[in-house]
C-alpha positions in Angstrom: -0.1 0.0 -0.1 2.9 2.5 0.9 4.2 1.7 -2.7 1.1 2.6 -4.2 1.0 5.8 -2.5 4.4 6.7 -3.7 3.1 5.7 -7.6 0.2 7.8 -6.9 2.5 10.8 -5.8 0.7 11.0 -2.6 3.8 11.1 -0.5 5.3 14.8 0.2 8.9 14.2 0.5 11.3 16.9 1.7 15.1 17.2 1.2 17.6 19.4 2.5 21.0 20.2 0.7 23.9 22.7 0.5 24.5 23.8 -3.1 27.4 26.0 -4.6 26.8 29.6 -5.1 23.9 31.8 -4.9 20.6 31.3 -6.9 18.9 34.6 -7.8 15.6 33.5 -6.6 14.3 32.4 -3.1 12.1 29.8 -4.4 12.1 28.2 -8.1 10.9 25.0 -10.2 12.7 22.9 -12.4 10.4 21.2 -14.8 12.5 19.3 -17.3 12.3 15.5 -18.3 15.3 13.3 -17.0 16.7 10.2 -18.6 19.9 8.4 -19.1 22.8 10.5 -20.2 23.4 9.5 -24.0 27.0 8.9 -23.5 27.8 8.4 -19.7 25.3 5.8 -19.1 25.9 5.8 -15.2 24.6 9.3 -15.4 20.9 10.5 -15.4 20.7 13.9 -17.2 18.0 16.5 -18.5 17.0 15.7 -22.0 14.7 17.7 -24.3 11.8 16.0 -25.7 13.1 12.6 -24.2 13.2 11.0 -20.8 10.5 11.2 -18.5 9.0 14.4 -16.9 10.2 15.6 -13.5 9.2 18.3 -11.3 11.4 19.7 -8.4 10.4 22.9 -6.2 13.6 24.6 -4.5 13.7 27.0 -1.7 16.3 28.7 0.0 16.6 28.5 3.8 19.8 30.2 4.3 22.5 32.2 2.2 26.0 31.3 3.1 29.3 32.7 2.1 29.7 31.0 -1.6 27.0 28.2 -0.9 23.3 28.2 -0.2 21.3 25.9 2.1 18.3 24.6 0.4 15.3 22.5 0.8 14.1 20.5 -2.4 10.6 19.2 -2.8 10.6 16.4 -5.5 7.0 16.1 -7.0 8.1 13.0 -9.0 10.6 10.3 -7.9 13.3 10.0 -11.0 16.7 8.5 -10.4 19.0 11.2 -9.0 16.5 13.8 -9.5 17.1 16.6 -7.1 20.8 16.1 -8.1 20.3 16.4 -11.7 17.7 19.1 -11.4 19.9 21.4 -9.2 23.1 20.9 -11.3 21.1 22.0 -14.2 20.1 25.0 -12.6 23.8 25.9 -12.3 24.3 25.4 -8.5 25.3 21.5 -8.0 25.3 20.0 -4.5 28.6 20.5 -2.6 30.7 17.2 -2.8 28.5 15.6 -5.5 31.0 14.1 -7.8 28.7 12.6 -10.3 26.7 15.8 -11.0 28.8 18.7 -9.5 32.1 20.2 -10.2 34.9 20.1 -7.5 33.5 22.2 -4.7 35.6 25.0 -3.1 35.5 22.6 -0.1 35.9 19.2 0.3 32.6 17.6 1.6 33.7 13.9 1.4 30.0 13.0 0.2 27.3 15.1 -1.4 25.5 17.0 1.1 21.9 16.1 0.5 19.8 14.9 3.1 16.2 13.4 3.2 14.7 14.8 5.9 11.1 14.3 6.0 8.3 12.4 4.4 4.6 13.0 4.9 1.6 10.7 3.8 -2.0 9.7 4.9 -1.6 6.3 6.5 -3.5 3.9 3.9 -5.5 2.1 6.4 -6.1 4.5 9.5 -6.5 7.7 7.3 -4.5 9.5 9.5 -1.7 12.0 8.5 2.1 10.4 9.2 5.2 12.4 9.1 8.6 11.1 9.6 11.6 13.3 10.1 15.4 12.4 10.1 17.8 14.8 12.2 20.3 16.7 9.9 23.6 14.7 9.5 26.2 16.3 11.9 28.5 16.8 8.9 26.3 18.9 7.1 25.4 21.1 10.3 29.4 21.3 10.7 29.7 22.3 7.2 27.1 25.1 7.7 28.7 26.3 11.0 32.2 26.3 9.4 30.9 28.4 6.4 29.0 30.8 8.9 32.0 31.5 10.7 34.2 32.0 7.8 36.8 29.4 8.9 
């Protein structure tokens, strides 16, 4: 039943990430098809007129020195969707070696975190919200960038 909720797009997913640079907008949407990269088969890519529809909304949480802390709300569930869409926006996730350029600072991993899912329980018909705390490495990266170290 839970799989059906995902297929029906009835699950609200919230991710947090630290991206490179400073987007112009406080909130923006990327509505761009995603499919296999035509040359690098392990990667996904935005494809004009091909691939599957994908929609992600992004919102700035905090502007940092050279970086931005954001939330992402994928409306579809494509492979690597957030990573592909944010890189397509010109601001790849810090530490993302597959879709981003080398970060100004090494992160050891892509600084992307699935922080919350919300859905209506398929049997009890009650709202369910599950949250995962922010990983310490992401919090530490934000603290370091805030303090200018």
